[in-house]
N, C-alpha and C positions, 0 to 999 in steps of 0.2 A: 508737498504741503497741501492739506485739505482745508477749505474754508467752510465753517459751519454757519448756518443761518443766524445763530445767536451772536455772531461777531467774534467768536473765539477762533483762534487758529490752532489746528491740531497737526502736529508733526508725526508722521508715521515712519517708523524705521523697520526695515525688514532685515533681520539678522540671519544669515545662513552660516551654519557651522559645517565645515568640511571635515569629515572623519575618514581616515583611511581604514577601510574594512578589508580584512583578508578575503580574497576571492576564493570561494569554495567551488571547485569544479567537480561535477558529478558525472564525469565521463567514464568513471570506473565505479561500478556498483559493487559494494561489498555487502554480502548478505550473510548474517551470522545468526546464531541462536535460533535456528529453525525448529519449531515445535509442531508436531503433527498430532491431531486428536482424531482418531478414527471414530466413525459413527456407524450405526447399523445401516447398510446400504439401502437407499430408497431413491428411485427415479434417477439413478446415476450418481447421486451424492455419496461419497465414500469417506470424506474426512474434512476437517477444517485445519487451517494452519496459521501460524504467526511467525514473524521473524523481525530481526533488527536490521535496518538499512543504514549503511555507512556509519555505524556506531552512533547514530543520532536520532533515528526515528523508529518507533515501534509500529509495525504494520500488523494488523490482526483481522480476524473474521473473514479470511479468504477461504472460500469453499473449493474443494478438489472434487471434480466430477470425472467419471469415465466418459470417453467419447463413445458414440454409437457403435464403433467397430469393436469396442470392448478391450482393445489393446493399448490405447493411448489415453492421455489425460488432458484435462483443461482446467484452468483456474478461473473462478468467478469472484470478482471483487465486490465488496459491500456497496450497497446503495441505500438510500433513505427515501421513504415516501413522505412527501410534504402534505400538509393539510388540504391543499388544493388538488390533490390527486397526482401531482407530477412526481416522477421518480428522478432523483439526482444521484450522480455517482459520488461516493465519499472519497475513494482513492482508486487509482488505476494507473498502469504504465502509460506514458504519453507517446511512446513509440515502440515499434516491433523489437528493436534491439533490447530495450529494458525488459519488455514483457518476456522475451525468449530467455534472458538470463534468469529472471525470477522463476519462471516455469521450470527450467532445467534444474536449478538447484533444489527447488521444493520437491519436484517429482523424484529426483535422485534420493533425497532424504526419505520420502515416502516408500520408495522401493527398498531402501536399506531397512526400514522398519518392518516391511513385509518379510524380507529374507531372514531377519532375526527372529521374527515370530514363527516362521516356518521351521527354523532350527530347533526351537524349544517346543514346538507343537502347540502354540497358542494362537487363538483367533484374535485378530486385532480389532474387530468391530464390536 
């Protein structure tokens, strides 16, 4: 009970509603609908990709780069430059396990695209 200076008494009630929310565990990453958009290679950039994560999130604008060895690949996740000049990450894996799973599946899909284009004699870039 709170007392106000004007002599009125104000009763404040705090109501907490408890709802049972189904716990969603993301210990298993399901990546589907991977789309690869090849680009003309420049400074190692070879494609962009998007995918659906756990049938619930669309993840897009991920760049695929070749590593300096030319044999392996790396993913670069989108960032945003703020008006104060600071760059912040929009999305990215928070641990190596998640990053490795995403990279493995995306690169597998990219290689399948390359092999299909080789079969029909088409340039993917």
